N, C-alpha and C positions, 0 to 999 in steps of 0.2 A: 833453964835449955843453954845447952852452951853452943857456941857458934860454928855452922859448919865450915872448916878450915879445909882450903883448895890444896889438891897435893905439891908437892913442891914442883916446880917445871925440869923437865929432864933437859930440857934443848937448852942450847949456851945463848942467850940473847944479849944484846949488847945494852949497855948500860943507858937509862934514860928511858926506858921501854917497858910500862904499864905489863901489857898484856900479850901474852904468847901469841902467836897468830897460829904455832902451829898447833899448841895446845887448843883452842879454839875448835881448830877444824877435824882436830880426833874426837873433842867432844860431841860435836855435832854429829859425826859417822855414829858415834857409839849412840848416842840416843834415838838416831834413823834407825840402826841396828834394833834398838829394845820394841821401838814401836812396832817394826814389820811383823818380829816373832811374838806378840802383844797380839794384832790381829791376825798371824796365822792360827794364832792358838783359840783366839776367838771363833775363827771361820773353821777352826774343825770340832769345836764344840756345836755349834750353829748346825753343822752338818749330820753329825748326831744326832742329835735332838729329829732333825728332819725326819732320816732315816727312821728313827723309831717309831717316829709319829706317824709314819706313812704305815709301816710295817705294822702296827698297831690298829689304823684304820682298816687296813686291808684283812686283816684277822677278824675286825668287828664286822664288815660284810661279807666276807666266807660263811660265819655265822648266821648272818639276818636269812644268805641264801638257801643255808643247808637246814633252817626252817622253813624254809618258804616251799623245798620242794627240789629246788637245784642244786647242781655240785660242779664246780667249780673244775675244770677239765687240768689234770695234771700236767706239768711240764716237762716235755718232752726230752727226754735224755738224748744223747748223739748214739745213734743205733753199731751197734759192733758188727763188724764185717762176720757175715756168715760164711761157712765152709760148708760144701753140698757134700752133705754124707752119702757114698756111694750105696746103695740098696744091694745086700746082698742075692749073690745068684740061685735063682731058686733052679732045684730040680727036676719042678711040676713044668710040663710044658702046658702051656695054655690050651684051654676045652675048646675044641673045634666043634663050629656050629653046627646045631642041628638039623637036619636034612627040611624040616617043615619049618624052617625060621627063613630061608636064605632061597631066593628065585635064581633060577640059569642068567639072568641078567645083572645077579649080584646085589639086588635090592632088599632089604631087608626088610620082613613084614611080621606084622605081629601073628602071634601063635594063634590067638584063636580067630584070627580072620582068616586062619587056615584052616583050622579044625572043627570052627563053627560053620555049618552051612547056612550060606542066605535063606532069607524067607522067602518063600516063591511069590512073583507076584499074581496080582487079581485077574484072574482069565474068566471071559464070559462062559456059560455052559449051552448058549445056544449056538446053532450052528449060521454059517453065511445064509444070504439071503431073509426072506422073512419067514416069522414062526407067530402064530397064532397065542396070543395067553387067554387068561380068561374075561367074560365080562366082554367079548366083543374086541378087546385092544389086541393089537400087533405089533410086533416086535420087528424091527428090520437093520439085519448087520451089515454093514459093510466094513472091513478088515477088524478096525480096534473100534471104530465109531459104531454107536449103535442108535436108533431112532426109536421111540417108542410112540404111537398115534394112538389117540383115544376120544377121537371127535365121536361122540354119540352121546343122544343126550341125556344120560345117566354119569358119564365120564367128565364131559369139557365144563371149565369152571373158569371163574374170575376169583373165587376164594383160596387165600394160602392153607387153609388146615384141609379142604378139599385135595390141593393139589398134593400135601405132604402124605394125606390118606394112599391114593394113586402111588406115589411112590414108593412106600411103605408096602404095597402089596404087589408090584411088579420087579424092584430091583431084586428081589430072591428069587425070582423066577430067571431073571437074567443071568444073576450072578452064584447063586446058591446059596446054602444052610450057610456060609460064615458071614454072609453081609446079611440076613434074618436075622443071627443074634446079634449084629452089631447096631441092626436099629432098633432092635426090642430094647437095649440097653439105652437107647437116646430117650430121654423124655418125649411127649406130647409137646410141640412148637418149636421141638430146636431144630430142626433138620430144615424149615422152611421161615426166611423172616415174614412179620405181620405187614409191611407194607413194599412194594418194590415189583407184585409178582408179575404184573402187564408191564410195565415201564422198563425198570433197570433191570432185573434180571433176564431176561432173554439177550442182553448184550455182554453182561457183566458175567453171569453164572452165579451159581452157589458151590459150596463146596461140602463134602461129606468125606471127614477121615474116618479110618478103618484100623482095626487092627493090623500090625504085620508092616507098616508104613507106606501102605496104598490108600490112595485118597480117587474118591469120585468128582468128577466136574461136570454138573449138569447144569444145561441152558432150556428154559421152557421156549415152547414156540406159541406162537400166536395165529389168530386169525381175526377179521373184524366179528364183530357181532350187533345186534338191534341195540345195546344199553352197552357198548363198549369192547375194546379186546377181550377174546374167550382164550383162553391157554386149552390147545387141542392136543398138544405133542410136547416131548421133550427130549433133548439129546443127550448123551451121556457118554464119558470116556472116562480110560482109567488112567490117573496120570500117577508118578514116585510121588 
């Protein structure tokens, strides 16, 4: 193997100087430049490998998420400015609202509420004052409130089922056949609760919903008896 011979020195060195300082400096600069280029090439290769690895990992993650039922959102692209397109002029004039759907104060209402008449409210069929019912029972009407008195040996009670029987027999005499049909459709025992007739219901009352949206609110009335309070009347009022 032949020895490496250094190139001849191009500088004019004086006699007796074995090493040219300028050649040494240029050699150092060339070596440093070669190292810088090698480092740059190595960094570029490492960056490329890292980029490919990240892309592969992202692809694997996307595949796993898709397999699990998830979908990664697509990268949003910069939106292009949209220019509004003018609508073509229409030769057809807008239809005027029908008279049935506009009130004089310009309030829009439903056509169904104008064309469909409201359900009539429940009204009593007996007149003002006292009206005798069957079995010695008397109904007393004062305006919209009606009180039914049944303080007789056969009618006064403290049992819920007997009070319900009195309601089923007297309410149709006061409000007519519509209430009679509604009560017939209700099963026995559904009108009066099994407890609280002489304790809670006189103050809380009970509700009897009827077809058409009306409701009867009824309050039993009591008086003292030998074995406790007795229900001897009830007060009824029609509520919406």
